[in-house]
C-alpha positions as CSV (number, residue, x, y, z in Angstrom):
1,M,0.0,0.0,0.0
2,S,1.2,3.5,-0.8
3,E,1.7,5.8,2.3
4,L,0.2,9.3,2.6
5,D,1.4,12.4,4.4
6,W,-1.5,14.5,5.9
7,T,0.5,17.4,7.2
8,G,-0.1,19.7,4.2
9,E,-3.1,21.2,2.4
10,G,-4.0,17.8,0.9
11,P,-3.0,14.1,0.9
12,R,0.6,13.8,-0.4
13,S,2.2,10.7,-1.7
14,T,5.4,10.0,0.3
15,R,6.7,7.8,-2.6
16,F,6.4,10.6,-5.2
17,D,6.4,13.7,-3.0
18,D,3.4,15.1,-4.8
19,V,-0.2,15.8,-3.7
20,Y,-3.2,13.8,-4.9
21,F,-5.3,17.0,-4.7
22,Q,-5.8,20.1,-2.6
23,L,-8.5,19.6,0.0
24,A,-9.9,23.1,-0.6
25,D,-10.7,22.7,-4.3
26,G,-9.9,19.1,-5.3
27,L,-13.3,18.2,-6.6
28,A,-13.7,21.5,-8.5
29,E,-10.3,20.8,-10.1
30,S,-11.3,17.3,-11.1
31,R,-14.5,18.6,-12.7
32,A,-12.7,21.5,-14.5
33,V,-9.7,19.6,-15.7
34,F,-11.0,16.1,-16.5
35,L,-14.8,16.3,-16.9
36,D,-15.0,19.6,-18.7
37,G,-11.7,18.8,-20.4
38,C,-13.2,15.7,-22.0
39,G,-16.4,17.5,-23.1
40,L,-18.6,15.9,-20.4
41,P,-21.5,15.6,-19.9
42,G,-22.3,16.8,-23.5
43,R,-20.7,13.8,-25.1
44,F,-22.9,11.4,-23.2
45,A,-25.9,12.4,-25.3
46,G,-27.4,9.6,-27.4
47,R,-24.9,7.0,-26.2
48,R,-25.9,3.5,-25.0
49,A,-22.4,3.0,-23.6
50,F,-19.5,5.3,-22.7
51,H,-15.9,4.2,-21.9
52,V,-13.3,6.2,-20.0
53,G,-9.7,5.4,-19.2
54,E,-7.6,6.9,-16.4
55,L,-3.9,6.8,-15.6
56,G,-3.5,7.4,-11.9
57,F,-6.5,6.2,-9.8
58,G,-5.2,7.8,-6.6
59,T,-8.0,8.3,-4.1
60,G,-10.7,7.6,-6.7
61,L,-11.9,11.3,-6.7
62,N,-11.9,11.7,-10.5
63,I,-13.9,8.5,-10.9
64,L,-16.5,9.4,-8.3
65,A,-16.9,12.8,-9.9
66,L,-17.4,11.1,-13.2
67,I,-20.0,8.6,-12.1
68,D,-21.9,11.3,-10.2
69,L,-22.0,13.2,-13.4
70,W,-23.1,10.1,-15.3
71,R,-25.9,9.4,-13.0
72,R,-27.2,13.0,-13.3
73,H,-26.9,13.0,-17.1
74,R,-27.3,9.4,-18.1
75,P,-28.8,9.4,-21.5
76,H,-31.0,6.4,-21.0
77,P,-31.9,4.2,-18.0
78,T,-30.0,1.2,-19.4
79,A,-27.0,3.2,-20.7
80,R,-23.7,1.9,-19.2
81,L,-20.5,3.7,-18.1
82,T,-17.4,1.6,-18.0
83,V,-14.1,3.0,-16.5
84,V,-10.7,1.4,-16.7
85,S,-8.2,3.0,-14.2
86,V,-4.6,2.1,-13.7
87,E,-2.8,2.4,-10.3
88,G,0.7,1.3,-9.4
89,Y,0.6,2.0,-5.7
90,L,-2.9,1.8,-4.2
91,I,-3.5,3.7,-0.9
92,S,-5.3,2.0,2.0
93,A,-9.1,2.1,2.3
94,A,-8.7,4.1,5.5
95,D,-6.7,6.8,3.8
96,A,-9.1,6.8,0.9
97,A,-12.0,7.2,3.3
98,R,-10.3,10.1,5.0
99,A,-9.5,11.8,1.7
100,L,-13.0,11.4,0.2
101,A,-14.7,12.5,3.4
102,A,-13.9,16.1,2.3
103,F,-16.5,15.8,-0.5
104,P,-19.9,14.9,1.1
105,E,-21.7,15.4,-2.2
106,L,-19.9,12.3,-3.4
107,A,-20.7,10.3,-0.3
108,E,-23.0,7.7,-1.9
109,G,-20.6,6.7,-4.6
110,A,-17.7,6.8,-2.1
111,A,-19.5,4.4,0.1
112,E,-19.9,1.9,-2.8
113,L,-16.2,2.3,-3.7
114,L,-14.9,1.9,-0.2
115,A,-17.1,-1.2,0.4
116,Q,-15.3,-2.8,-2.6
117,W,-11.9,-1.4,-2.1
118,P,-9.2,-3.8,-3.3
119,D,-7.8,-6.1,-0.7
120,G,-4.1,-6.0,-1.7
121,R,-4.3,-8.5,-4.6
122,R,-2.4,-7.3,-7.7
123,G,-4.3,-7.5,-11.0
124,R,-7.7,-6.4,-12.1
125,H,-10.7,-5.6,-9.8
126,L,-14.2,-5.2,-11.0
127,I,-16.1,-2.6,-8.9
128,D,-19.8,-2.2,-9.6
129,F,-21.9,0.9,-8.9
130,P,-25.4,-0.5,-9.6
131,D,-27.3,2.6,-8.7
132,F,-25.1,4.7,-11.0
133,G,-25.2,2.4,-14.1
134,A,-21.4,2.2,-13.9
135,T,-18.5,-0.3,-13.6
136,L,-14.9,0.4,-12.7
137,I,-12.2,-2.0,-13.8
138,L,-9.3,-1.1,-11.5
139,C,-6.0,-2.4,-12.7
140,L,-3.3,-2.6,-10.1
141,G,0.1,-2.9,-11.7
142,E,2.7,-1.1,-13.8
143,V,1.1,1.2,-16.3
144,E,2.8,0.1,-19.6
145,P,2.1,-3.6,-19.3
146,V,-1.5,-2.9,-18.2
147,L,-2.1,-0.8,-21.2
148,A,-0.4,-3.3,-23.5
149,G,-2.9,-5.9,-22.3
150,L,-5.9,-3.6,-22.3
151,D,-8.6,-4.7,-24.8
152,A,-10.7,-1.5,-25.2
153,R,-11.4,1.6,-27.3
154,M,-11.9,4.6,-25.0
155,D,-14.1,7.6,-25.5
156,A,-12.2,9.7,-23.0
157,W,-8.9,9.6,-21.1
158,F,-8.0,11.2,-17.7
159,L,-4.2,11.5,-17.7
160,D,-3.7,12.0,-14.0
161,G,-0.5,10.5,-12.9
162,F,1.8,12.5,-10.6
163,A,3.8,15.3,-12.3
164,P,6.1,14.1,-15.1
165,A,9.1,15.3,-13.2
166,R,8.2,13.1,-10.2
167,N,6.6,10.1,-11.9
168,P,8.2,9.9,-15.4
169,D,7.2,6.2,-15.9
170,M,3.5,7.4,-16.3
171,W,4.4,9.7,-19.2
172,T,6.8,7.8,-21.4
173,E,6.4,7.6,-25.2
174,A,5.4,3.9,-24.9
175,V,2.7,4.7,-22.4
176,L,1.2,7.6,-24.4
177,S,1.4,5.6,-27.6
178,R,-0.7,2.9,-25.9
179,V,-3.2,5.6,-24.8
180,A,-3.6,6.6,-28.4
181,A,-3.8,3.0,-29.7
182,R,-6.7,2.4,-27.2
183,S,-8.6,5.5,-28.2
184,A,-11.7,5.5,-30.4
185,P,-12.2,8.1,-33.1
186,G,-13.4,11.3,-31.4
187,C,-11.9,10.3,-28.1
188,M,-10.8,13.3,-25.9
189,A,-8.0,13.2,-23.4
190,S,-7.3,15.7,-20.7
191,S,-4.6,16.4,-18.1
192,F,-3.3,19.0,-15.6
193,T,0.1,19.0,-17.2
194,V,1.2,20.8,-20.4
195,A,4.8,19.6,-20.2
196,G,6.4,19.7,-23.6
197,D,7.4,16.1,-23.7
198,V,3.8,15.0,-23.0
199,R,2.4,17.2,-25.7
200,R,4.9,16.1,-28.3
201,R,4.4,12.4,-27.5
202,L,0.6,12.6,-27.7
203,A,0.9,14.5,-31.0
204,A,3.3,11.9,-32.4
205,A,0.8,9.2,-31.5
206,G,-1.8,10.9,-33.6
207,L,-3.8,13.1,-31.2
208,E,-4.5,16.8,-31.8
209,V,-3.1,18.6,-28.8
210,A,-4.0,22.0,-27.4
211,K,-3.4,24.1,-24.3
212,R,-6.4,25.4,-22.4
213,P,-6.8,27.8,-19.4
214,G,-5.9,26.0,-16.2
215,F,-7.6,25.8,-12.8
216,G,-6.6,27.5,-9.6
217,R,-2.8,28.0,-9.4
218,K,-2.2,26.2,-12.6
219,R,-2.1,28.6,-15.5
220,E,-2.7,26.0,-18.3
221,R,-4.0,22.5,-18.8
222,L,-4.0,20.0,-21.7
223,E,-6.7,18.8,-24.0
224,A,-6.2,16.3,-26.9
225,V,-8.5,14.8,-29.4
226,M,-8.3,11.7,-31.6
227,P,-9.5,12.7,-35.1
228,G,-12.6,11.1,-36.5
229,E,-16.2,10.5,-35.7
230,A,-17.3,8.6,-32.7
231,P,-18.1,5.0,-33.7
232,A,-21.7,3.6,-33.9
233,D,-23.3,2.5,-30.7
234,P,-25.1,-0.7,-31.6
235,A,-27.8,-2.6,-29.7
236,P,-27.4,-6.2,-31.0
237,R,-30.1,-8.8,-30.7
238,V,-28.5,-11.5,-28.5
239,A,-29.4,-15.1,-27.8
240,V,-27.9,-17.3,-25.1
241,I,-28.1,-21.1,-25.4
242,G,-27.7,-23.0,-22.2
243,G,-29.3,-22.8,-18.7
244,G,-26.4,-23.8,-16.5
245,I,-24.0,-21.5,-14.6
246,A,-22.4,-20.3,-17.9
247,G,-25.7,-19.3,-19.4
248,A,-27.0,-17.7,-16.2
249,A,-23.8,-15.7,-15.7
250,L,-24.1,-14.4,-19.3
251,V,-27.7,-13.3,-18.7
252,R,-26.5,-11.5,-15.6
253,A,-23.6,-9.9,-17.4
254,F,-25.7,-8.6,-20.2
255,R,-28.4,-7.3,-17.7
256,R,-25.7,-5.4,-15.9
257,A,-24.7,-3.8,-19.2
258,G,-28.3,-2.7,-19.7
259,H,-28.9,-5.3,-22.4
260,A,-31.7,-7.8,-22.6
261,V,-31.1,-11.3,-24.2
262,T,-33.2,-14.3,-25.2
263,L,-32.3,-17.4,-23.2
264,F,-32.9,-20.9,-24.6
265,E,-32.9,-23.9,-22.3
266,A,-34.9,-27.1,-23.2
267,D,-34.4,-29.2,-20.1
268,G,-34.7,-26.7,-17.3
269,M,-32.2,-24.5,-15.5
270,G,-29.3,-26.4,-14.0
271,A,-30.3,-29.7,-15.7
272,G,-26.7,-30.5,-16.6
273,A,-23.4,-30.2,-14.8
274,S,-24.7,-27.2,-12.8
275,G,-27.5,-29.2,-11.1
276,N,-25.7,-30.7,-8.1
277,P,-27.1,-29.9,-4.7
278,A,-23.9,-28.0,-3.7
279,A,-20.9,-26.5,-5.5
280,L,-17.5,-25.5,-4.2
281,V,-16.0,-22.2,-5.3
282,T,-12.2,-22.5,-5.2
283,P,-9.4,-21.6,-7.7
284,R,-7.3,-24.0,-9.6
285,L,-3.8,-23.9,-8.2
286,D,-0.8,-23.4,-10.4
287,A,2.5,-22.7,-8.8
288,G,4.0,-21.5,-12.1
289,L,2.2,-18.2,-11.3
290,G,1.7,-17.6,-15.0
291,D,-1.5,-17.1,-17.1
292,V,-3.3,-20.1,-15.7
293,A,-2.7,-19.0,-12.1
294,G,-3.6,-15.4,-13.0
295,L,-6.9,-16.4,-14.7
296,H,-8.0,-18.6,-11.8
297,A,-7.0,-16.1,-9.1
298,E,-8.9,-13.2,-10.8
299,A,-11.9,-15.4,-11.5
300,Y,-12.0,-16.7,-7.9
301,A,-11.8,-13.2,-6.4
302,H,-14.5,-11.9,-8.7
303,A,-16.8,-14.9,-8.1
304,I,-16.5,-14.5,-4.4
305,G,-17.5,-10.8,-4.6
306,V,-20.4,-11.5,-6.9
307,Y,-21.9,-14.3,-4.8
308,R,-21.5,-12.4,-1.5
309,T,-23.4,-9.4,-2.9
310,E,-25.9,-10.9,-5.3
311,A,-26.5,-14.5,-4.1
312,M,-26.2,-14.6,-0.4
313,E,-29.3,-16.8,-0.2
314,A,-27.3,-19.5,-2.0
315,L,-24.6,-19.7,0.7
316,I,-24.2,-23.0,2.6
317,A,-20.7,-22.6,4.1
318,R,-17.5,-20.6,4.0
319,G,-13.9,-21.7,4.0
320,A,-12.3,-24.9,2.6
321,L,-9.1,-26.9,3.0
322,Q,-6.9,-28.4,0.2
323,L,-5.0,-31.3,1.8
324,E,-1.4,-32.2,1.0
325,K,-1.2,-35.2,-1.2
326,G,2.6,-35.6,-1.4
327,P,5.9,-33.9,-0.9
328,K,5.5,-31.6,-4.0
329,D,2.5,-29.9,-2.3
330,L,4.8,-28.5,0.5
331,A,6.7,-26.2,-1.8
332,R,3.6,-25.6,-4.1
333,F,1.4,-24.5,-1.2
334,D,4.2,-22.3,0.2
335,T,4.6,-20.5,-3.1
336,L,0.9,-19.9,-3.6
337,S,0.2,-18.7,-0.1
338,S,2.7,-15.9,-0.4
339,W,1.8,-14.9,-4.0
340,D,0.3,-11.4,-4.4
341,G,-2.2,-12.7,-7.0
342,F,-4.4,-13.7,-4.1
343,A,-5.5,-11.4,-1.3
344,P,-3.2,-11.3,1.7
345,G,-4.2,-14.1,4.0
346,G,-6.6,-15.5,1.5
347,L,-4.5,-18.7,1.3
348,Q,-3.2,-20.0,4.6
349,R,-0.7,-22.8,5.3
350,L,-1.9,-25.1,8.0
351,A,0.1,-27.8,9.9
352,A,-1.4,-31.3,10.2
353,A,-2.7,-30.7,13.7
354,E,-4.6,-27.5,12.7
355,A,-5.9,-29.1,9.5
356,G,-7.2,-32.0,11.5
357,R,-8.9,-29.7,14.0
358,R,-10.7,-27.9,11.2
359,V,-11.9,-31.0,9.5
360,G,-12.9,-32.8,12.7
361,E,-10.5,-35.8,12.6
362,P,-6.8,-36.4,12.2
363,V,-5.2,-36.0,8.8
364,S,-1.9,-37.3,7.6
365,G,-0.4,-34.0,6.5
366,G,-0.8,-30.2,6.3
367,A,-3.2,-28.2,4.2
368,L,-3.7,-25.0,2.3
369,R,-6.8,-23.2,3.6
370,Y,-9.0,-21.1,1.3
371,R,-10.2,-18.5,3.7
372,D,-12.8,-17.0,1.3
373,A,-14.0,-20.3,-0.4
374,L,-17.7,-20.7,-0.6
375,V,-20.0,-23.7,-0.7
376,L,-23.2,-22.7,-2.7
377,E,-26.5,-24.1,-3.6
378,P,-26.5,-24.0,-7.4
379,A,-30.2,-23.7,-7.9
380,A,-30.3,-20.5,-5.7
381,V,-27.4,-19.0,-7.7
382,L,-29.1,-19.6,-11.0
383,A,-32.3,-18.1,-9.6
384,A,-30.4,-15.0,-8.4
385,F,-28.7,-14.5,-11.8
386,L,-31.8,-15.1,-13.8
387,V,-34.1,-12.7,-11.9
388,D,-36.7,-11.3,-14.3
389,A,-35.5,-13.6,-17.0
390,T,-37.9,-16.1,-18.7
391,P,-36.0,-18.9,-20.5
392,Q,-37.5,-20.2,-23.8
393,R,-38.1,-23.9,-23.3
394,Q,-36.9,-24.8,-26.8
395,R,-34.1,-27.1,-27.8
396,V,-31.8,-25.4,-30.3
397,A,-30.7,-28.1,-32.8
398,S,-28.8,-26.0,-35.3
399,L,-27.2,-22.6,-36.0
400,T,-27.1,-21.2,-39.5
401,P,-25.4,-18.0,-40.7
402,A,-27.9,-15.4,-41.9
403,T,-27.5,-12.2,-43.8
404,E,-27.2,-10.5,-40.5
405,G,-26.3,-12.8,-37.7
406,W,-27.4,-16.3,-37.0
407,T,-30.7,-18.2,-37.3
408,L,-31.5,-20.8,-34.6
409,A,-33.7,-23.8,-35.5
410,D,-35.2,-26.7,-33.7
411,A,-34.8,-30.4,-34.6
412,A,-37.6,-30.1,-37.2
413,G,-35.9,-27.2,-38.9
414,A,-38.4,-24.6,-37.6
415,A,-36.7,-21.2,-37.1
416,L,-36.6,-20.1,-33.4
417,G,-35.3,-16.6,-34.3
418,T,-32.5,-14.7,-35.9
419,F,-30.0,-12.8,-33.8
420,D,-27.0,-10.5,-34.3
421,A,-25.0,-12.4,-31.7
422,V,-25.4,-15.9,-30.3
423,C,-23.6,-17.1,-27.2
424,V,-23.5,-20.9,-26.8
425,A,-23.0,-21.9,-23.2
426,A,-24.4,-25.4,-23.3
427,G,-21.5,-27.3,-21.6
428,F,-20.4,-30.4,-23.6
429,D,-23.6,-30.1,-25.7
430,T,-21.9,-27.1,-27.3
431,A,-19.9,-29.6,-29.4
432,A,-23.1,-30.7,-31.2
433,L,-23.9,-27.1,-32.3
434,V,-20.5,-25.7,-33.1
435,A,-17.7,-27.5,-35.0
436,D,-14.0,-27.4,-34.1
437,T,-14.4,-26.8,-30.4
438,A,-12.2,-29.7,-29.3
439,L,-14.5,-30.2,-26.3
440,R,-14.1,-33.5,-24.5
441,P,-16.6,-35.1,-22.2
442,V,-15.5,-35.9,-18.6
443,R,-18.2,-37.8,-16.7
444,G,-18.5,-37.0,-13.0
445,Q,-20.7,-38.7,-10.5
446,V,-21.1,-37.3,-7.0
447,T,-22.4,-39.3,-4.0
448,T,-24.8,-37.7,-1.4
449,S,-25.7,-38.6,2.1
450,A,-28.1,-37.3,4.8
451,Q,-25.2,-37.4,7.3
452,R,-24.0,-34.0,8.5
453,L,-20.5,-32.9,7.6
454,E,-18.3,-32.2,10.6
455,G,-15.7,-29.5,10.0
456,E,-14.9,-27.5,6.9
457,A,-15.3,-28.5,3.2
458,T,-12.2,-30.5,2.2
459,A,-10.5,-31.2,-1.1
460,W,-7.7,-33.6,-1.9
461,G,-8.3,-34.5,-5.6
462,G,-11.8,-35.5,-4.6
463,Y,-13.8,-33.3,-2.3
464,V,-16.5,-33.4,0.4
465,I,-18.8,-30.5,1.1
466,P,-22.0,-29.8,3.0
467,T,-25.4,-29.6,1.3
468,R,-28.6,-28.1,2.7
469,D,-29.6,-31.7,3.7
470,G,-26.4,-33.4,4.4
471,L,-23.2,-33.8,2.5
472,L,-21.8,-34.5,-1.0
473,F,-18.6,-36.1,-2.0
474,G,-16.8,-37.3,-5.1
475,A,-16.5,-36.8,-7.9
476,T,-15.4,-39.4,-10.4
477,H,-13.4,-38.2,-13.3
478,Q,-14.0,-40.4,-16.4
479,R,-12.5,-38.9,-19.5
480,G,-14.3,-39.6,-22.8
481,D,-17.4,-40.9,-21.1
482,D,-20.6,-39.1,-21.8
483,D,-23.0,-41.6,-20.1
484,R,-25.3,-39.6,-17.7
485,R,-26.7,-42.6,-15.9
486,A,-25.6,-43.1,-12.3
487,R,-23.6,-46.2,-11.3
488,S,-23.4,-47.9,-7.9
489,A,-19.8,-48.8,-8.6
490,D,-19.0,-45.1,-8.7
491,D,-20.5,-44.5,-5.3
492,A,-18.1,-47.2,-4.0
493,D,-15.1,-45.5,-5.7
494,N,-16.1,-42.2,-4.2
495,L,-16.5,-43.7,-0.7
496,E,-13.0,-45.4,-1.1
497,S,-11.5,-42.0,-2.0
498,L,-13.1,-40.3,0.9
499,A,-11.7,-43.0,3.3
500,T,-8.1,-42.2,2.2
501,V,-8.3,-38.7,3.9
502,R,-11.4,-38.8,6.1
503,P,-11.7,-42.4,7.4
504,A,-13.9,-41.7,10.3
505,L,-16.3,-39.7,8.1
506,A,-16.3,-42.4,5.5
507,R,-17.2,-45.1,8.0
508,R,-20.1,-43.1,9.3
509,V,-21.3,-42.3,5.8
510,G,-20.9,-45.8,4.6
511,L,-23.4,-47.1,7.2
512,A,-26.2,-44.8,5.9
513,P,-28.2,-44.8,2.6
514,L,-26.4,-43.0,-0.3
515,G,-27.8,-41.0,-3.2
516,H,-26.0,-40.0,-6.4
517,R,-26.0,-37.8,-9.4
518,A,-24.0,-38.0,-12.7
519,A,-23.4,-35.3,-15.2
520,I,-20.9,-34.5,-18.0
521,R,-18.3,-31.8,-17.6
522,A,-16.9,-30.1,-20.7
523,S,-13.1,-30.0,-20.9
524,T,-10.5,-28.9,-23.5
525,P,-7.1,-30.4,-24.4
526,D,-5.2,-27.6,-22.6
527,H,-7.7,-27.5,-19.7
528,M,-8.4,-23.8,-20.4
529,P,-12.0,-22.7,-21.0
530,L,-13.5,-21.4,-24.3
531,A,-14.6,-17.8,-23.9
532,G,-14.9,-15.5,-26.8
533,E,-15.8,-15.3,-30.5
534,A,-15.6,-18.5,-32.5
535,A,-16.9,-17.0,-35.7
536,P,-18.4,-13.6,-36.6
537,G,-21.3,-13.1,-34.3
538,L,-20.9,-16.5,-32.7
539,Y,-19.5,-16.7,-29.1
540,L,-18.7,-19.6,-26.8
541,L,-18.6,-19.9,-23.0
542,T,-17.8,-23.4,-22.0
543,G,-15.0,-25.9,-21.2
544,F,-14.9,-25.1,-17.4
545,G,-14.0,-28.7,-16.4
546,G,-15.2,-28.8,-12.8
547,R,-14.8,-25.1,-11.9
548,G,-17.8,-23.5,-13.6
549,F,-19.0,-21.7,-10.5
550,T,-15.6,-20.2,-10.0
551,L,-14.9,-19.2,-13.6
552,A,-18.3,-18.3,-15.0
553,P,-19.0,-14.9,-13.5
554,L,-15.8,-13.3,-14.8
555,L,-15.7,-15.0,-18.1
556,A,-19.3,-14.1,-18.8
557,E,-18.4,-10.5,-18.3
558,Q,-15.5,-11.0,-20.8
559,V,-17.9,-12.5,-23.4
560,A,-20.6,-9.9,-22.9
561,A,-18.0,-7.1,-23.2
562,Q,-16.8,-8.6,-26.4
563,V,-20.3,-8.8,-27.9
564,L,-21.1,-5.2,-26.9
565,G,-17.7,-3.6,-27.7
566,A,-17.0,-2.7,-24.1
567,P,-13.7,-2.7,-22.3
568,R,-12.8,-6.3,-21.5
569,P,-12.0,-7.4,-17.9
570,L,-9.3,-9.8,-19.0
571,S,-5.9,-8.8,-20.5
572,R,-5.3,-9.6,-24.2
573,T,-2.9,-12.3,-23.2
574,L,-5.4,-14.1,-21.1
575,A,-8.2,-13.6,-23.6
576,G,-5.9,-15.2,-26.2
577,R,-5.4,-18.3,-24.0
578,L,-9.2,-18.7,-24.0
579,D,-9.9,-17.9,-27.7
580,P,-12.3,-20.6,-29.0
581,R,-10.6,-20.3,-32.4
582,R,-7.4,-21.9,-31.1
583,Y,-8.7,-25.3,-31.9
584,T,-9.9,-24.6,-35.5
585,A,-8.2,-26.5,-38.3
586,A,-6.6,-23.3,-39.6
587,A,-5.1,-22.5,-36.2
588,R,-3.6,-26.0,-35.9
589,T,-2.1,-25.6,-39.4
590,E,-0.5,-22.3,-38.3
591,G,1.1,-24.1,-35.3
592,A,-1.3,-22.9,-32.6
593,R,-1.5,-24.7,-29.3
594,P,-3.2,-28.1,-29.9
């Protein structure tokens, strides 16, 4: 966390020896330099969506001033403001609260922001302002790599890093070139600084730069414009196919963006792999700390925030343990528990005695505890995400390119509608509708019992978690098997696996009647999901393996943003790892990842 000095006329960064703002006129300066400087609110008129980028989040004052303006001048009740802000050294929530308390007219937005203040995890944080029709994607990291990975075209930029002489990394040629590259035609950029290097670099990148009268003690400020007309603001007709967690998360993401969709689900919500009586929300662990680890850490943090705020009625339990399975886990768990991709304290190393105490019986080794893990009731999550949505009880049997978009048809060939964009989120059934997905079936059977689970949810390769009425354990992992019928032999295998780590629990469960449920997971050869455009106007969201409830909320936001042309929550690198086209014949010919 960045430290502040409060002895002057406003909060001052001790790292850069520069003020964030003057307490006496900080809000007026933000409004004059950044809002007026970017032609706001006039440029909101007629827009269904507006996208703003900021370099230098600071206390969040500029963003709060912006969303306050957006709420008062929002051109339509469903119009959406998306802001992407970059910050290298975030201040603490307590310091932010102290700074923002000087502006009571922004108190409502400040309360929302402070309630979702990042917890110390590096990476991207999605912060929602539901009553303002706005979303903030706060990127914590070095500015040039963040901009390099940004997938967006901005309508305005607030260039508000500390003064170039004190923070030169924020104003380099590479950074300002990235700003220009991420600007839509007609974009306006504004800044307090008129330093010659800044003006020349922006002009060299293609913006038209001018000096304007400054504010307060600053004689001049800067405005810059990207030549051209603002792009069209389309309202595509969107269909979502699939009523599991992927489809429900897409409906939620589009709804948040102010966009209605048509949802198709023939067998009922949660009829497939999302229909178990309980689901465990934990990340996939990857001690390489690369793209895979980053994706799962960001998705996990986002999912936890979404479920806590929007689906609390689905909560069954908090916290879970990942038991050590062998010597390699010692170093792996140590690496992950100290990594800043997770919130500080979010992953905790436990010795065997403490792990045994938490699960209610002795265990053979230590554990990694997921402090924020959730056990959820899937049906309640789907209901929360699908509020006000009425699924079409139709089975989509085919997709055919149309003059504009795609036509959906049933098994008899009757048209079900034509849409500009179609999002297929049907689990393994996606492979029957879309070619070249490389999806593979992985059969999973869980076993249920009315016995109560003592201690916390536990994972070891298998898992045991509480349900509303008892407990659930398993699951089998049968690659290439798409048989949805339950098998008594699989219950025996699940019970045997449980006995290897929780023998006392297994004995107690084995004496009682057992239930079961089988479903088919969708997996890919590289074990990374499919999330994005597979063909013009055709999008996929599937391939989650066994982590749909962890991955779906964030990846649905990614797909919805791609459909609507909004800033994406994932970096370009991560989005490339999830691109459905990586498995097409052409991609394989070009040497893409198999």
